[in-house]
SEKOL-417307 format. One record per residue (C-alpha): z negated, x, y negated; residue in one letter. Coordinates in steps of 0.25 Angstrom, whole numbers, padded with zeros to 4 digits, always signed. Each point is the difference from the previous one (the first is absolute). Example, Ala and Ser with C-alpha at 12.3 -4.5 7.8 and 13.67 -1.06 7.14 Angstrom:
! SEKOL-417307
-0031+0049+0018A+0002+0006-0014S
//
This chain:
! SEKOL-417307
+0109-0311-0102X+0007+0014-0002X+0008+0009+0009X-0012+0009+0002X-0009-0012+0005X+0011-0004+0010X+0001+0015+0006X-0006+0000+0014X-0013+0008+0001X+0000+0012+0010X-0010+0003+0011X-0006+0011-0008X-0003-0009-0012X-0007-0010+0010X-0011+0010+0003X-0015-0002+0000X-0001+0007-0013X+0011-0008-0007X-0003-0007-0013X+0003-0015+0001X+0009-0006-0009X-0006-0006-0012X-0013+0009+0002X-0005+0010-0010X-0004+0014+0003X-0013-0001-0009X-0007-0012-0005X+0004-0004-0013X+0013+0008+0000X+0012-0008-0006X+0012+0001+0009X-0007+0010+0010X-0003-0003+0015X-0014+0001+0005X-0004+0011+0010X-0003-0006+0014X-0002+0013+0008X-0014+0003+0006X+0001+0014-0005X+0001-0004-0015X-0011+0006-0009X-0010-0010-0005X+0001-0003-0015X-0007+0010-0009X+0002+0012+0010X+0014+0004-0003X+0002+0015-0002X+0003+0006-0013X+0014+0000-0004X+0006+0014-0003X+0003+0004-0014X+0013-0003-0007X+0011+0009+0005X-0006+0004+0013X+0004-0004+0013X-0009-0009+0008X-0006+0006+0012X+0002-0009+0012X-0003+0009+0012X-0012-0003+0009X-0002+0016+0000X-0003+0000-0015X-0013+0007-0004X-0010-0008-0009X-0003+0004-0014X-0009+0013-0001X+0004+0006+0014X+0013+0007-0004X+0002+0013+0007X+0004+0011-0010X+0014+0005+0002X+0002+0014+0005X+0004+0011-0010X+0014+0003-0004X+0007+0012+0006X+0003+0012-0008X+0015-0004-0001X-0004-0014-0006X+0003-0007+0013X-0010-0007+0010X-0010+0009+0007X+0004+0005+0014X-0003-0009+0012X-0009+0011+0006X-0009+0000-0013X-0014-0003+0002X-0004-0014-0005X-0012+0000-0010X-0007-0010+0009X+0002+0009+0012X-0013+0006+0007X+0003+0009+0011X-0008-0004+0012X-0009+0010+0008X+0008+0005+0012X-0006+0008+0012X+0009+0006+0010X-0002-0004+0015X-0006+0013+0003X-0008+0002-0012X+0002+0009-0012X-0002+0014+0004X-0008+0010-0008X+0010+0012-0002X-0005+0012-0008X+0011+0010-0002X-0007+0013-0004X+0008+0010-0009X-0004+0011+0011X+0011-0006+0009X+0015+0005-0003X+0008-0011-0008X+0010+0000+0011X-0011-0006+0010X-0006-0009-0010X+0014-0006-0004X+0004-0001+0014X-0013-0008+0004X+0002-0010-0012X+0015-0002+0003X-0004-0004+0015X-0010-0010-0006X+0004-0015-0005X+0002-0001-0015X-0012-0009-0001X-0010+0010+0007X+0004+0012-0008X-0011+0006-0009X+0002+0000-0015X+0005+0013-0007X-0011+0009-0003X+0005+0004-0013X+0012-0003-0009X+0008+0011-0006X-0001+0001-0015X+0013-0003-0007X+0005+0001-0014X+0001-0016-0001X-0012-0008-0001X+0003-0009+0011X+0005+0011+0010X+0014+0003+0003X+0011-0010+0002X+0002-0004+0015X+0015+0002+0001X-0002+0015-0005X-0011+0002+0010X+0009-0005+0011X+0012+0008-0005X-0009+0013+0001X-0005-0004+0013X+0014-0002+0006X+0005+0013-0006X-0011+0008+0007X+0002-0007+0013X+0015+0003-0001X-0003+0015-0001X-0009+0000+0012X+0009-0008+0009X+0012+0008-0004X-0008+0013+0003X-0002-0005+0014X-0014-0006-0001X-0004-0011+0010X+0000-0014-0004X-0015-0003+0001X-0003+0012-0008X+0010-0004-0011X-0006-0014+0000X-0014+0006-0001X+0005+0009-0012X+0006-0012-0007X-0012-0009+0002X-0009+0012-0006X+0009+0000-0013X-0001-0015-0002X-0015+0000+0003X-0003+0011-0010X+0006-0009-0011X-0008-0012+0004X+0011-0007+0008X-0008-0003+0013X+0007-0012+0005X+0013+0008+0004X+0008+0000+0012X+0010+0012+0002X+0011-0001+0010X+0008+0013+0005X+0012+0000+0008X+0010+0011+0003X+0008-0001-0013X-0007-0011-0008X-0014-0001-0007X-0006-0012-0006X-0013-0004-0005X-0006-0013-0004X-0012-0003-0009X-0007-0014-0002X-0012+0000-0009X-0005-0013+0006X+0004-0011+0010X+0005-0009-0011X+0007+0010-0009X+0014+0005+0001X+0003+0012+0009X+0007+0012-0006X+0009+0007+0010X+0008+0013-0002X+0009+0008+0010X+0007+0014+0000X+0011+0005+0010X-0001+0014+0005X+0015+0006+0000X-0002+0015+0000X-0009+0008+0010X-0004+0014-0001X-0010+0009+0007X-0009+0006-0011X-0014+0001+0004X-0004+0007-0013X+0004-0013-0007X-0007-0008+0010X-0013+0008-0002X+0001-0002-0015X+0001-0015+0002X-0012+0000+0008X-0008+0008-0010X+0004-0011-0010X-0004-0011+0008X-0013+0007+0003X-0003+0001-0015X+0003-0014-0002X-0009-0004+0011X-0012+0008-0006X-0010-0009-0007X-0005+0012-0008X+0013+0003-0007X+0008-0010-0009X+0015+0002+0001X+0008-0009-0009X+0013-0007+0004X+0008+0009-0010X-0006+0013+0006X+0003-0005+0014X+0014-0002-0004X+0001+0014-0006X-0005+0007+0012X+0009-0008+0009X+0012+0004-0009X-0004+0015+0001X-0001-0001+0015X+0014-0006+0001X+0005+0012-0009X-0006+0011+0007X+0009+0009+0007X-0001+0004+0015X-0009+0012+0003X+0010+0007+0008X+0015+0004-0004X+0012-0005+0008X+0002+0014+0006X-0014+0001+0004X+0001-0013+0008X+0012+0006+0007X-0007+0012+0004X-0012-0008+0005X+0010-0008+0008X+0005+0013+0007X-0014+0005+0002X-0004-0013+0006X+0011+0001+0010X-0002+0014+0003X-0015-0002+0003X+0003-0012+0009X+0010+0008+0008X-0011+0011+0002X-0010-0011+0004X+0009-0004+0012X+0003+0014+0005X+0010+0006-0010X+0000+0015-0004X+0004+0006-0013X+0015-0002+0002X-0003-0015+0002X-0008+0000-0012X+0011+0005-0009X+0010-0009+0006X-0008-0013-0001X-0004+0004-0014X+0015+0002-0004X+0004-0013+0007X-0011-0008-0007X+0003+0006-0014X+0015-0003+0002X-0003-0014+0004X-0009-0002-0012X+0010+0004-0010X+0010-0009+0007X-0009-0012-0001X-0003+0003-0015X+0015+0000-0002X+0002-0014+0007X-0012-0005-0008X+0007+0004-0013X+0012-0007+0004X-0008-0013+0002X+0001-0001+0015X-0011-0008+0007X-0011+0008+0007X+0006-0003+0014X+0011+0009-0003X-0008+0010-0006X-0008+0001+0013X+0012+0001+0008X+0006+0011-0008X-0013+0008+0000X-0001-0001+0015X+0013+0007+0002X-0002+0014-0004X-0012+0004+0009X+0007-0006+0012X+0013+0007-0004X-0007+0013+0000X-0007-0002+0013X+0013-0004+0007X+0007+0012-0007X-0011+0010+0006X+0002-0006+0014X+0015+0001-0001X-0001+0014-0004X-0009+0003+0012X-0011+0006-0009X-0013+0002+0008X-0009-0010-0009X-0005-0014+0002X+0010-0008-0007X-0008-0013+0004X-0011+0006-0009X+0009+0001-0012X+0005-0014+0001X-0015-0005+0003X-0005+0007-0013X+0011-0006-0008X-0004-0014+0005X-0015+0002-0004X+0005+0001-0015X+0006-0014+0001X-0008-0008+0008X-0006-0011-0009X-0015+0001+0004X-0005-0005-0013X+0007-0013+0001X-0004-0002+0014X-0015+0002-0003X+0001-0010-0012X+0008-0010+0009X-0010+0000+0011X-0012+0000-0009X+0006-0013-0007X+0001-0006+0013X-0014+0003+0005X-0006-0006-0013X+0008-0013+0001X+0012+0002-0010X+0010-0003+0010X+0012-0002-0009X-0002+0013-0007X-0003+0007+0013X+0013-0006+0006X+0008+0005-0012X-0006+0014+0001X+0003+0002+0015X+0014-0005-0002X+0002+0010-0011X-0005+0011+0010X+0009-0005+0011X+0012+0001-0010X-0004+0014-0004X-0002+0004+0015X+0014-0006+0003X+0006+0008-0011X-0006+0013+0006X+0005-0004+0014X+0014-0002-0005X+0001+0013-0007X-0006+0008+0012X+0008-0008+0011X+0013+0003-0008X-0003+0015+0001X-0005+0000+0014X+0012-0008+0005X+0010+0010-0006X-0008+0012+0005X+0000-0006+0014X+0015-0002-0001X+0002+0014-0005X-0007+0006+0012X-0014+0003-0005X-0010+0001+0011X-0011-0009-0006X-0012-0002+0011X-0008-0013-0002X-0010+0005+0010X-0004+0013-0008X-0015+0000-0002X-0005+0002-0014X-0013+0006-0004X-0002+0005+0014X-0005+0014-0005X-0014-0001-0004X-0002+0007-0013X-0012-0008-0006X-0002+0009-0012X+0015+0000-0004X+0001-0015+0002X-0013-0003-0008X+0006+0009-0011X+0013-0007+0001X-0006-0014-0001X-0008+0004-0012X+0013+0005-0007X+0007-0013+0004X-0011-0009-0006X+0000+0009-0013X+0015-0001-0002X+0000-0015+0004X-0011-0002-0011X+0010+0007-0010X+0011-0009+0004X-0009-0012-0003X-0003+0005-0014X-0015+0001+0002X-0009+0006-0010X-0003+0015+0002X-0015-0003+0002X+0003-0008+0012X+0010+0009+0007X-0011+0009+0006X-0008-0011+0006X+0011-0007+0006X+0005+0014+0006X-0013+0002+0007X+0000-0015+0005X+0014+0003+0006X-0006+0012+0007X-0011-0008+0006X+0009-0011+0005X+0009+0010+0007X-0013+0007+0006X-0005-0013+0006X+0014-0004+0005X+0002+0014+0007X-0014+0000+0006X+0001-0014+0006X+0015+0001+0004X+0002+0015+0004X-0014+0004+0005X-0006-0014+0004X+0012-0005+0006X+0000-0014-0007X+0013-0008-0003X+0007+0003-0013X-0002-0014-0005X-0015+0000+0002X-0001+0014-0006X+0008-0004-0012X-0008-0013-0002X-0013+0008+0000X+0005+0011-0010X+0006-0010-0009X-0013-0008+0000X-0007+0013-0005X+0010+0001-0011X-0002-0014-0004X-0016+0002+0000X+0000+0013-0008X+0011-0005-0009X-0008-0013-0003X-0013+0007-0002X+0006+0010-0010X+0007-0011-0008X-0013-0008-0001X-0007+0012-0004X+0010+0002-0012X+0003-0015-0002X+0015+0002+0002X+0010-0004+0010X+0000+0004+0014X+0015+0003+0001X+0000+0014-0005X-0011+0004+0010X+0006-0007+0012X+0016+0000-0001X+0003+0015+0000X-0011+0003+0010X+0007-0009+0011X+0013+0008-0002X-0003+0010+0012X-0002-0013+0009X+0014-0006-0003X+0008-0002+0013X+0012+0009-0003X+0002+0006+0013X+0000-0014+0008X+0010-0005-0010X+0009+0012+0001X+0000+0000+0016X+0002-0015+0000X+0013+0001-0009X+0005+0012+0008X-0001-0008+0013X+0007-0012-0007X+0011+0010-0005X+0002+0004+0015X+0001-0014+0005X-0013+0000+0006X-0005-0013-0006X-0012-0002+0009X-0007+0014-0003X+0004-0002-0015X-0007-0014-0001X-0012+0006+0007X-0001+0011-0009X+0002-0009-0013X-0010-0009+0006X-0010+0011+0001X+0003+0004-0015X-0002-0014-0004X-0014+0000+0007X-0004+0013-0006X+0004-0006-0014X-0008-0013+0002X-0012+0009+0005X+0000+0008-0013X+0000-0012-0008X-0010-0008+0007X-0009+0013+0001X+0001+0002-0015X-0004-0015-0003X-0011+0000+0010X-0006+0013-0005X+0000-0006-0014X-0007-0012+0005X-0011+0008+0007X-0002+0008-0012X-0005-0012-0008X-0011-0001+0010X-0006+0012-0006X+0001-0005-0014X-0010-0009-0007X+0004-0014+0002X-0002-0011-0011X-0013-0009+0003X+0003-0014+0004X+0006+0004+0013X+0003-0014+0003X+0012+0000-0009X+0005+0013+0006X-0001-0006+0014X+0008-0012-0004X+0010+0009-0007X+0002+0007+0013X+0004-0013+0007X+0011-0002-0010X+0011+0002+0010X-0006-0006+0012X+0008-0011+0006X-0011-0009+0005X
//
């Protein structure tokens, strides 16, 4: 007996499947043990042995011969295909949403803004397929990354120009859809734009983003971008990707329609018209115009030195206040408060305020918060500049009366003319196209006429009168923009200029400078209420205007879209 025979047998070796000593695994095998397991295959049914050099498959999950699944194709880089690639044996099952698949027919008679907004508010799976793809130089269409880059560049120009977040998303979706990318999800915040495209649920998504670092008010450029998006969305025209890039480069290179000295003169005329609007005479007009032009030049100097806009507003608010205090200290028989109020009209950020409230009402709360915070910083800069001058004026003995009434002299014809001049100069400051200046001037005159008829003649509160007048501005501006397939900002922003709360802001700051905090806070609260009435009125008028337009058929999708921001 050898040492191997004397070794004790372990417990594992004594299992039920152990081969007894002296047995054979197969009958007739020399020196082999016999198989005693009940799972052994009968003789003659052994599986075929693999070829020489191949590893024997012992897994219980191995497929029988003839049922091998073909391997997925190799990727472009030579590696394995993506995990999101569709297998060859995959068949997509039929899927029906819980509420059914709505029948949506978006006719070309509806403006592209409304069509894109309707589809953006629908789930991706329920959006209708593109009506027609744009022709491109490539046989299979343009590359997806280039389409997304063009979309982001267009969205950047719109957002930097002051357009609302929902309108920017609608324009971005229109550009992608015009090139056949219908499963896109644009996302817009105050400084960041992103867009994601996924061809199907099992393919890799492509995402791109762009940051908005510079902002500038140029409504001429804004209108040109809208015309480009309108041409891309037109199914009867075929704009290639290269042509779209060329037109976008031309839009970026275009110079402003008005020179720098023209903007300075416009700022002075705006301040002078605002001073007449609140009861000033010719002397007040000239004084307010000089103060506003001086403040505008100082703001340009600060901008050239790279100072933030907060300090630019602070410096621009000082000259009108200083001229008003100087006239009061010199005992000149003029309304010095009208001079300061006129200078404030040229600085109040009405455009950013309307855009911020519009974003909040349409559900873009992050962008709305950022815009309103920007408005607050601008307003604080104006407050700091005016308060510094008023404080030193009070210390020097200037008899500034916070209880003086502005606009008490009823001069309706003069005030209507001043409001139209204010809207015209405001449009020049916004760099609007010359073809829209006349329309927005008339719209501003209508707004002040409605406000004066309700407040001075009818005895309504200034907040209610302002809201109704701003609603008419939004209504007419939105209808004109839809008629011309353009943005509504050039038709509404300048027209609300006569309604801005310049006098309430001035008297609130003057009361604070004279240590009357209660009266100052009350007046500033009234100014904030007037500003909110303007913004909400403009947005409400814009929404009412869509009731007069032809809506897309398949209104069920539209009704669900209206519930997008509901909390229940």
